[in-house]
C-alpha positions in Angstrom: 105.5 205.0 -54.8 102.3 203.7 -53.2 101.1 205.2 -49.9 99.0 203.6 -47.1 97.9 204.6 -43.7 97.1 202.5 -40.6 95.9 203.3 -37.1 96.9 201.3 -34.0 95.0 201.7 -30.8 95.1 199.2 -27.9 91.4 200.0 -27.1 90.4 198.0 -30.1 91.3 194.4 -29.1 90.1 191.3 -31.0 91.2 188.8 -28.4 94.3 187.3 -26.9 97.2 185.9 -29.0 96.7 182.2 -28.7 99.9 180.1 -28.5 98.1 177.3 -30.3 97.9 179.5 -33.4 101.5 178.5 -34.0 100.9 174.7 -34.3 102.3 172.4 -36.9 101.6 168.9 -38.3 103.5 165.6 -38.5 101.9 163.0 -40.7 103.3 159.6 -41.8 103.6 160.9 -45.3 106.8 160.9 -47.5 109.9 161.8 -45.4 108.1 163.8 -42.7 108.7 161.1 -40.0 111.4 158.8 -41.5 114.5 160.8 -42.3 112.6 163.9 -41.1 112.1 163.8 -37.3 113.4 160.2 -37.0 116.6 158.8 -38.4 118.6 156.6 -36.0 121.5 156.3 -38.4 122.0 160.1 -38.7 125.2 161.4 -37.1 123.1 163.9 -35.1 120.5 161.4 -33.9 120.0 161.2 -30.2 119.6 158.0 -28.1 116.0 157.6 -29.2 116.7 158.0 -32.9 115.5 161.6 -33.3 117.4 164.1 -35.3 118.7 166.7 -32.9 119.1 169.2 -35.7 115.4 169.0 -36.5 114.5 169.3 -32.8 116.6 172.4 -32.6 114.9 173.9 -35.7 111.5 172.9 -34.4 112.1 174.9 -31.2 113.5 177.8 -33.1 110.4 177.8 -35.3 108.3 178.4 -32.2 105.9 175.5 -32.7 103.4 175.1 -29.9 101.3 172.1 -30.9 101.8 169.2 -33.4 99.0 167.3 -35.0 99.6 163.6 -35.5 99.6 161.0 -37.2 97.5 162.5 -40.1 96.1 163.7 -42.3 94.8 161.3 -44.9 97.1 158.6 -43.3 95.0 158.4 -40.1 91.9 157.2 -42.0 93.5 153.8 -42.4 95.8 153.7 -39.4 95.8 151.0 -36.7 97.4 152.6 -33.7 98.2 149.3 -32.1 100.7 148.6 -34.9 102.9 151.4 -33.6 103.4 150.3 -30.0 105.4 147.5 -28.4 108.8 146.1 -29.5 109.8 147.5 -32.9 110.9 144.1 -34.2 107.4 142.8 -33.8 105.6 145.7 -35.4 104.0 144.9 -38.8 104.7 146.7 -42.0 101.4 148.0 -43.4 100.2 149.5 -46.7 99.3 153.1 -46.5 96.5 153.5 -49.1 96.4 157.3 -48.7 99.9 157.9 -50.1 100.5 154.5 -51.8 103.5 153.8 -49.5 104.5 151.3 -46.8 104.8 152.2 -43.2 107.1 150.0 -41.0 105.6 151.5 -37.8 109.0 152.3 -36.3 107.5 155.4 -34.9 104.1 155.3 -33.1 102.4 156.9 -30.2 105.1 156.3 -27.6 107.9 157.6 -29.8 105.8 160.6 -30.9 105.1 161.5 -27.3 108.8 161.2 -26.5 109.6 163.5 -29.4 107.0 166.0 -28.2 108.6 166.2 -24.8 112.0 166.8 -26.4 110.6 169.5 -28.7 108.5 171.1 -26.0 105.3 170.9 -28.0 101.7 169.9 -27.1 100.4 166.8 -28.9 97.2 167.0 -30.9 96.1 163.4 -31.7 93.9 162.4 -34.5 91.7 159.2 -34.4 90.7 157.0 -37.3 87.0 157.4 -38.1 87.5 156.2 -41.6 88.0 152.5 -41.3 87.4 152.3 -37.6 85.0 153.8 -35.1 83.9 154.4 -31.5 85.6 151.4 -29.9 89.0 152.1 -31.4 88.7 155.7 -30.3 88.1 154.6 -26.7 91.0 152.1 -26.9 93.6 154.6 -28.0 92.3 157.2 -25.5 92.6 154.6 -22.7 96.1 153.7 -23.9 97.2 157.4 -23.9 95.4 158.8 -20.9 94.1 156.2 -18.4 96.0 155.4 -15.2 97.4 151.9 -14.9 95.0 149.2 -13.9 93.2 148.6 -17.1 94.1 146.6 -20.2 95.4 149.3 -22.5 96.9 151.5 -19.7 98.8 148.4 -18.5 99.9 147.8 -22.0 101.3 151.4 -22.1 103.1 150.7 -18.8 104.5 147.4 -20.1 105.9 149.4 -23.1 107.8 151.6 -20.7 105.4 154.4 -20.0 103.6 154.0 -16.7 102.4 157.6 -16.4 99.4 158.7 -18.5 100.1 161.1 -21.4 97.0 163.2 -20.6 96.6 164.3 -24.2 94.0 167.1 -24.3 93.3 167.8 -28.0 91.8 165.1 -30.2 90.7 165.3 -33.8 87.6 163.2 -34.6 88.9 161.9 -38.0 90.3 163.9 -40.9 88.6 165.4 -44.0 85.8 163.0 -44.0 84.0 165.1 -46.5 86.6 164.3 -49.2 85.9 161.4 -51.7 89.7 160.7 -51.6 89.4 159.8 -47.9 89.5 156.2 -46.9 86.0 155.6 -45.3 84.6 158.9 -46.8 81.2 159.6 -45.4 78.2 161.8 -46.1 77.7 164.7 -43.6 74.9 162.7 -41.9 77.0 159.5 -41.6 80.1 161.4 -40.3 78.0 163.5 -37.9 76.6 160.4 -36.3 79.9 158.5 -35.8 81.8 161.6 -34.6 79.1 162.5 -32.1 79.0 159.0 -30.7 82.8 158.9 -30.5 82.9 162.3 -28.8 80.2 161.3 -26.3 82.0 158.1 -25.4 85.4 159.7 -25.1 84.0 162.2 -22.7 82.9 159.3 -20.5 86.6 158.7 -20.0 87.6 162.3 -19.7 85.0 165.1 -19.7 87.7 167.7 -20.1 89.0 166.7 -23.5 89.1 169.3 -26.3 87.5 167.7 -29.4 87.8 168.9 -33.0 85.1 167.8 -35.4 85.8 167.7 -39.1 84.7 170.7 -41.1 85.2 171.0 -44.9 88.6 170.1 -46.4 88.4 173.3 -48.4 86.0 176.2 -49.0 85.8 175.0 -52.7 84.1 171.7 -51.8 80.6 171.5 -53.2 79.3 170.7 -49.7 81.1 173.5 -48.0 78.8 175.3 -45.5 76.1 172.6 -45.7 78.6 170.1 -44.3 79.4 172.2 -41.3 75.8 172.9 -40.6 74.8 169.2 -40.7 77.8 168.0 -38.6 77.4 170.7 -36.0 73.7 170.3 -35.7 74.3 166.8 -34.5 77.5 167.2 -32.6 77.4 170.7 -31.2 77.1 170.0 -27.5 79.8 167.3 -27.6 82.7 169.1 -29.4 84.7 172.3 -28.9 86.1 173.2 -32.3 85.4 172.6 -36.0 88.4 172.1 -38.4 89.2 174.1 -41.5 91.8 173.2 -44.1 93.2 175.4 -46.9 96.2 175.3 -49.3 97.2 178.0 -51.7 99.6 178.2 -54.7 100.4 180.5 -57.6 98.3 179.5 -60.6 99.7 180.0 -64.1 101.9 182.9 -63.1 99.1 184.9 -61.5 101.2 186.4 -58.8 98.8 189.1 -57.9 96.0 186.7 -57.0 98.4 184.4 -55.1 99.6 187.3 -53.0 96.0 187.9 -52.0 95.4 184.4 -50.8 94.6 185.7 -47.3 91.4 187.2 -48.7 90.2 183.6 -49.3 91.3 182.5 -45.8 89.4 185.5 -44.3 86.2 184.4 -46.2 86.7 180.8 -45.1 87.0 181.7 -41.5 84.1 184.1 -41.5 81.8 181.6 -43.3 82.6 178.8 -40.9 82.1 181.0 -37.9 78.7 182.3 -39.3 77.6 178.7 -39.9 78.6 177.6 -36.4 76.7 180.6 -35.0 73.6 179.8 -37.0 73.6 176.3 -35.5 74.1 177.8 -32.1 71.1 180.1 -32.5 68.8 177.4 -34.0 69.7 174.9 -31.3 69.6 177.5 -28.5 73.1 176.5 -27.3 74.9 178.7 -24.8 78.5 177.8 -25.7 80.3 178.9 -28.9 82.1 176.6 -31.3 85.5 177.9 -32.4 87.8 176.9 -35.3 90.8 174.7 -35.5 92.5 175.7 -38.8 94.6 172.6 -38.5 95.9 172.4 -42.0 97.1 175.4 -43.9 100.1 176.3 -46.1 101.3 176.9 -49.6 101.1 173.6 -51.5 101.7 173.2 -55.3 99.4 170.2 -55.6 99.8 169.8 -59.4 103.5 169.5 -59.4 105.2 166.2 -59.9 106.4 166.2 -56.3 102.8 165.7 -55.2 102.2 162.5 -57.3 102.4 159.4 -55.1 103.9 156.1 -56.4 101.6 153.7 -58.2 101.3 150.0 -59.2 103.4 147.5 -57.2 105.7 150.3 -55.9 104.9 150.8 -52.2 108.1 152.4 -50.8 108.9 153.4 -47.3 109.2 157.2 -46.9 109.3 158.1 -50.6 110.1 161.7 -51.7 106.6 163.2 -51.7 105.2 166.8 -51.5 108.7 168.2 -51.1 107.9 171.7 -52.4 110.7 174.2 -52.6 109.4 177.6 -51.4 110.4 181.0 -52.7 110.2 184.5 -51.4 106.6 185.0 -52.7 105.5 181.8 -50.9 107.0 183.2 -47.7 105.1 186.5 -48.1 101.9 184.6 -48.5 102.6 182.4 -45.5 103.2 185.6 -43.5 100.0 187.1 -44.8 98.0 183.9 -43.8 99.4 184.3 -40.3 98.0 187.8 -40.4 94.6 186.4 -41.2 94.7 183.8 -38.5 95.7 186.4 -35.9 93.1 188.9 -36.8 90.5 186.1 -36.3 91.9 185.1 -32.9 88.4 185.5 -31.5 87.3 182.5 -33.5 90.4 180.7 -34.5 91.6 179.0 -31.3 94.2 176.7 -32.9 96.0 176.3 -36.2 98.5 173.9 -37.7 101.0 174.7 -40.4 101.1 171.6 -42.6 103.6 170.2 -42.4 106.8 170.4 -40.2 109.6 168.6 -42.0 110.3 167.8 -45.7 106.6 167.5 -46.7 105.4 171.0 -47.7 107.5 172.1 -44.8 109.5 175.0 -43.4 112.3 172.5 -42.4 114.1 170.4 -45.0 116.6 167.6 -44.4 118.9 165.4 -46.4 119.0 161.7 -45.4 122.1 161.3 -43.3 123.0 164.9 -44.1 122.1 168.5 -43.7 119.0 170.4 -42.6 118.0 173.9 -43.5 115.3 176.5 -43.2 113.0 177.2 -46.2 111.8 180.8 -46.8 108.5 180.1 -45.1 110.3 179.3 -41.9 111.1 183.0 -41.2 107.7 184.7 -41.1 106.3 181.9 -39.0 109.2 181.9 -36.5 109.2 185.7 -36.1 105.4 185.9 -35.7 105.4 183.1 -33.2 108.2 184.8 -31.3 106.9 188.4 -31.2 103.1 188.2 -31.3 102.2 188.7 -27.6 99.3 190.0 -25.6 96.2 191.1 -27.4 95.5 191.1 -31.1 94.3 194.6 -32.2 92.0 195.7 -34.9 93.8 198.1 -37.3 92.2 200.8 -39.3 93.8 200.5 -42.8 93.6 202.6 -45.9 95.6 201.8 -49.0 95.3 201.6 -52.8 93.8 198.5 -54.4 94.7 196.4 -57.4 92.7 194.0 -59.6 93.0 190.3 -59.3 91.5 187.6 -61.4 90.4 185.5 -58.4 89.3 188.0 -55.8 88.5 191.2 -57.7 89.8 194.5 -56.1 92.2 193.8 -53.3 94.2 196.1 -51.0 97.9 196.2 -51.7 98.4 196.4 -47.9 97.5 194.0 -45.2 98.4 194.1 -41.6 97.7 193.1 -38.0 99.1 194.3 -34.7 99.5 192.9 -31.2 99.9 194.8 -27.9 101.4 193.4 -24.7 99.9 195.6 -21.9 102.4 194.3 -19.3 105.5 195.4 -21.3 103.9 198.0 -23.4 105.3 196.3 -26.5 103.4 196.8 -29.8 104.2 194.6 -32.8 103.1 195.2 -36.4 103.0 192.5 -39.0 102.5 193.9 -42.5 102.5 192.8 -46.1 102.9 194.8 -49.3 101.1 192.7 -52.0 102.1 195.0 -54.9 104.1 193.0 -57.4 106.1 196.0 -58.7 105.8 199.1 -56.4 107.2 199.9 -53.0 104.7 201.3 -50.4 105.3 204.0 -47.8 103.3 203.2 -44.7 102.2 205.9 -42.3 101.0 204.5 -38.9 99.1 206.6 -36.4 100.5 205.6 -32.9 98.8 208.3 -30.8 96.7 205.6 -29.0 99.8 203.7 -28.1 101.7 206.4 -26.3 105.4 207.2 -26.3 107.2 204.4 -28.1 110.3 203.9 -30.2 111.3 201.4 -32.9 113.0 198.4 -31.3 113.4 196.4 -34.5 112.1 196.4 -38.0 112.7 193.4 -40.3 111.6 192.9 -43.9 111.6 189.7 -46.0 111.9 190.6 -49.7 114.1 190.2 -52.7 114.3 191.8 -56.1 113.8 188.2 -57.4 110.7 187.0 -55.6 111.4 183.5 -57.0 114.6 183.0 -55.0 114.4 179.8 -53.0 116.6 178.4 -50.2 118.6 175.2 -50.7 120.9 173.1 -48.6 123.8 175.0 -50.2 122.4 178.5 -49.8 119.7 179.0 -47.2 121.0 182.3 -45.9 121.6 184.8 -48.7 118.0 185.9 -48.5 116.8 186.4 -45.0 114.7 189.0 -43.2 116.9 192.1 -43.1 116.9 195.2 -40.9 114.6 197.9 -42.4 116.4 201.1 -41.7 113.5 203.2 -43.0 111.3 202.6 -39.9 111.2 205.8 -37.9 108.8 207.6 -35.5 108.1 211.3 -35.4 105.3 213.1 -33.6 103.4 209.9 -32.8 103.6 208.5 -36.3 105.6 205.6 -37.6 106.8 205.7 -41.2 108.3 202.7 -42.9 109.0 201.8 -46.6 107.9 198.4 -47.7 109.4 196.8 -50.9 107.1 195.0 -53.4 106.2 191.4 -52.5 107.3 191.8 -48.9 106.5 190.8 -45.4 107.7 192.8 -42.5 107.6 192.9 -38.7 108.0 196.2 -36.8 108.5 196.0 -33.0 107.8 199.1 -30.9 108.4 199.6 -27.2 
């Protein structure tokens, strides 16, 4: 059996647990919106056409913010198409996903859904095919009091009170050649800066996210961030980061270590932002919005959009089925986001429903939780107070992608008000259990309130509509405290949460 040690001390705080770390993402892609959050014909639909079962699961997941309406979709989106009487809304081609969008759901419907789900909206504007004027128009529609053209249009559509949306993304993945209106760093920096400057003339208190690299593997990674931030630094608050991971050719060991790449990504973006800060003699600090992250098997058939003359509404797209190993990686990526809470001020699991999602639905039928639902929900529920640095020592193993990697990864949080300490921990070993010894002398007198572990002898087990519950996080009876030390046994390929108080 492997052995690892870990020390927890509230004196070593990284920063506060940020509720916005537990955001998600709704894009007009596949069945995320139509037959996902919105299906008026469903037996569980409410008066506004929203699936109440999905609303219930969204609240259970603990989602804090939801980014909308894209994603690649936003780079060709005309927001005006999605407001006003539904029968007058045009059907448009979505070039990003080779689909058609009937615009049954738009800004007003999304804001109504956010209110029901108790989430904060994070709106993205189209800087692909559009520009500064359209950014101002949609901002006026959403946030201005009545008395102007677009605010009065909102009121005429039944919403007299401003939405007061705070978080806005200045486009999406504009570094990507696949993006409609793809731009060079210099071109994007200019339009994003002008949009940000103009939007702040309407509301100086907006929180604006400028596009960073769409992945750390992009050839322009680093240079893109530097160029964009050198132009926009004083006009924006956050820079975006996007990353997706999947198991390549059966290389489970490298896949389980995906958080190593996320750590590197975050550290690199933060270093680049700080270099621009120093060179420009800026006083404020730019932080990171990791507003797309998840496991996504991009080379599977599920990720191939329609083609030719086939432009369907809400096709089955990106509907990955997640197994136990995928859930362990998602839990580990949350560990990475939390331990960088000093620089990652927002994050969005992409996406929420059906499309690479923790929640799945059948049209007209059932909904269920995928395996990745559970580590996200438990982390969102129990991470409170301050994120702590943890001193960790454990054996390593060799990976083809990342070299030598620790079999153990962990982060802890401490709520000073209640005294609660929560440990989130991963055993990356593919075949060996690990006994973890945790030094709690800095914490004081605590006991184990709960210990849950997500694992299965078959790490390829995946939830379905017929069986979503036979593999769930289970009580870990090995967790015990003696003489100021916690001992707990962690199965291979496992994610665990241990609550102390």
